[in-house]
N, C-alpha and C positions, 0 to 999 in steps of 0.2 A: 809143751805149752799148748793149751786149748784156746783157739782164737775163733770168735764168731764174727763174720763179716756180713753186714746188712746190704742187700742188693735190691734195686728197684729197676723195673724195665720202663722205659720212657719212649715217646715218639722219637724216631731217628732225627739227628741234627740236620740232615740234608733233605728232610721231607718238606714238600710244599703243602702247607696247611690250608684247610678250608674250614670255616666255622660251620658247625652242625645246625640243623633246623631249629633246635631249641635255643640257639644263640648263647648258650652257656658253656659250651665245650666244642672241641674240634670234631670234625667228621673223621671217625676212626677207620672207615671202610678201606681207604687206600693208604693207610699209615703203616710204615715199617717200624718195628720196635727193637730197641737195643738196650744194653746195660747203661744206666746213668753214668755219666763221665766220672764224677767224683767217686762213685762207688767202685768203678774199675780201678782207680788209684788206691782205694782202701783195700781192695782185694790183692793188688800187687804188693802192698806193704805187708799184708798178712802172710802171703806166700814167701816173701823174703825172710820174715821172722821164723817161719816154719823151717826153711832151709838152713838157717843158722842155729836155731835152738831145738829143732825137732818138734814133734807134736802133731796137732790136727787142726785143719781149717774147716769150719762149718759155715755154709751159706744160710742166711735167714732172709726169707722173702715173704712179703704179703702182696697178693694180687690175684688176678683171675688165672685160669688154666694156661693162658698164653705165656705167663711169666716163667713157666718151666723152661722155655727156650733160652732165656737169659741165664737161668740157673745151670743149664747144661753147658753153656759156654764157660761159666765160672768153674765148673767141675773140669772141663777140658783144659783150662788154664793151670789147674793143679789143686783145687780144693778137694777135700776128701768126701764130703757128703753134704746134703742140703735138708733144710726144714722149710716147707712151703705152707704158709697159712693161706688157704684158698678162699678168696673173696670173689665168688662167681659173678656177682652183680656189680662189682667195683663200687661198693657202698662206702668203704673206708678210705678216705683220701687225705683228710687234713691231719696235721702233725700229732695232736693229742690222741685221737683214736688209733692211729697207726702205731704210735709208741706204746699205747696200752695193749694192743694186740700182740706186738712183738715181745713185750715184757711177760705177758701171760704164756706165750709160746716158749719162753726161755726158762720157765719154772722147772722143767724136767731136764734142762741141759746144764752141763758143767762147763765153765769157761774161766779163763784168766784175763782175757782181754776182748773187748768188743770194738770193732772198727766200723765206721759208717762214713758215707760221703758228707762233706760239709753241707751241701744243698743239692736239690734235684734240678734237672734241666727243665722240667715242665712247670712246677709251681714255685720253686726257689724259696720255700719258706725258711730253710736253714734252721729248723727247730726240732725235727724228729729225734736226732741223736741226743740233743740236750735234754729233751723231755724224757727220753728213754733212760738216761742216766739218773735223772731225778726220781723216776718211778722205781728204779732198782736200788736207789740209795747209794750210788757209786760216784766216786770222783770222776771228773771229766775235763777234757781240754778240747777246744775248738780251733778250726782253721790250722790244722797241724801240718807242718812242712817236713818234719824229720822225726823218726821214732827210733829209740834205742832202749832195749830192755837191759837193766843192770844185771851184773853177774850173779847177784843173789836171786834173780828171777822173782823178786818180791816187789820191785819198783820199776817204773818206766820213766825215761827222760824224753821229753818231746820239745820240739821247737815250734812255737806258734807265730803265725804272721799277724802283726799288729797294724795299726794305722800309720800312714805317713812314712812307710818304708822301715819301720821298726820291727824287731823280732824279740821274742821272749822265750827263755828256757824255763820249763816247768818240770818238776819231778812229782810223780803221783804214785801212791801205793796201788798194788794190784789186788783184786780186779779193778779195772777202770774202763771208761768209754772214751774213745777218741773219734773226732770227726775230721776226716782227711781232706785236704785241699787238692784240687786238680793241679797237675803239673809237678807233683812231688817227686816223681821218678818216671822212668820209661816203662810203660805197660807192655807186658809180653804178649805174644800171639799164641793161641792154642796150637800145639803141635798135632800132627796126624795121629801119633800114638795117644796123645791126651784126648783127642776127640773120640777115638775108639774106646778108650777106657771110661770116658764120661758116660757112655751108654749103659754101663753096668754099675755105676755108682748109685748109692741109695739117695732118694729124695723122699723124706717122710712128709706126708701130707696131713694137714690138720684143717678140718673145716672150721670156718669162722664161728659157727654156732657152738662148736665144742669147747670154746674158750670160756663160755658162761658169763660173758660180759653184758652189761645192760646198755645195748646200743641205742635204745629209744631215748635215754636221758644222758647220753654221752655228749659233752660239749664238742662242737665241731664247727668248721667253716663251710659256707655255701657260696658257690660262684653263681651270681645272679645273671651276669651277661659278659660276653666277650666281644671285642671289636679290634680290628686292625688299626694301628695308628694312622691318623689322617696326615697326608703329606701335602704341604702347600709351599710352593716355591715361586719366586718371581725375580726378574732381573731388571735392574735400572741402570741405564747408561748415563754417566756423567759427562756431559759435553763441555767443550771449551778448552782453553789452554791448560797445560799441566798444573800450573799454580792454582788456578781456579778450581779444577777438578779435585785436587788434593785437599783444599780447604773445605769443599763441599763434602768429600768423603769423611774427613775427620769430624765434621759437624754431625753427619748422620750416625757415625759410630758412637758419638757421645750422646746425642739426644734421642735417637730412635733405637739403635741396638743396645745402648747403655753398656758398652764394653770398655769404655774409656773413662 
């Protein structure tokens, strides 16, 4: 089975962010980068399927040169090779252009299944995998919690997380696109042997311009400004005997906080 796993590198979850001078993105000078959390779980599912069914796992990434570090980690975890669409200036960020570029990069690839994270840690659009499936004309399932390829290797059965604690089983024909939810399983650590082998594994680079897409007229989203949430807290002490204080508290919860 040939499985493609989409990876994205994002600012580290433990990083202390500062807003850049343009006020529309963070200051990247002191930021550490890592694989997007949901994408790590997608890769883990791909590797488990490879171990049980055989085949190949290919990483697909769009990003600047620094994204190769995340890809090398994915290769150290057990992926076989990578395809890196190099966006030197980080121009392509919103879901539709990203999906368009990934779809173009996949034209020369053979695959039975595409796995991606449900959403990214930085923008959280949760749309790239869905749009990619539409562009490729493939069936898809989102917020996937369990993956099982049927014995005929022509269909896949997946468990989707729904609202209000409900779940849904869906069977899809292959090839298909699945977006994987974080927490689906335990993500493995790269072994020392895997890290050494990753240095020799192939990463095929494709320059963004080679895809021949019309970026000037491509629908996209633009971040106009960023700001940290403003925090405002105050404390009010209700004095008097307990009965009076309780009545006053209930009145404030009902009239001011409007939670009763």
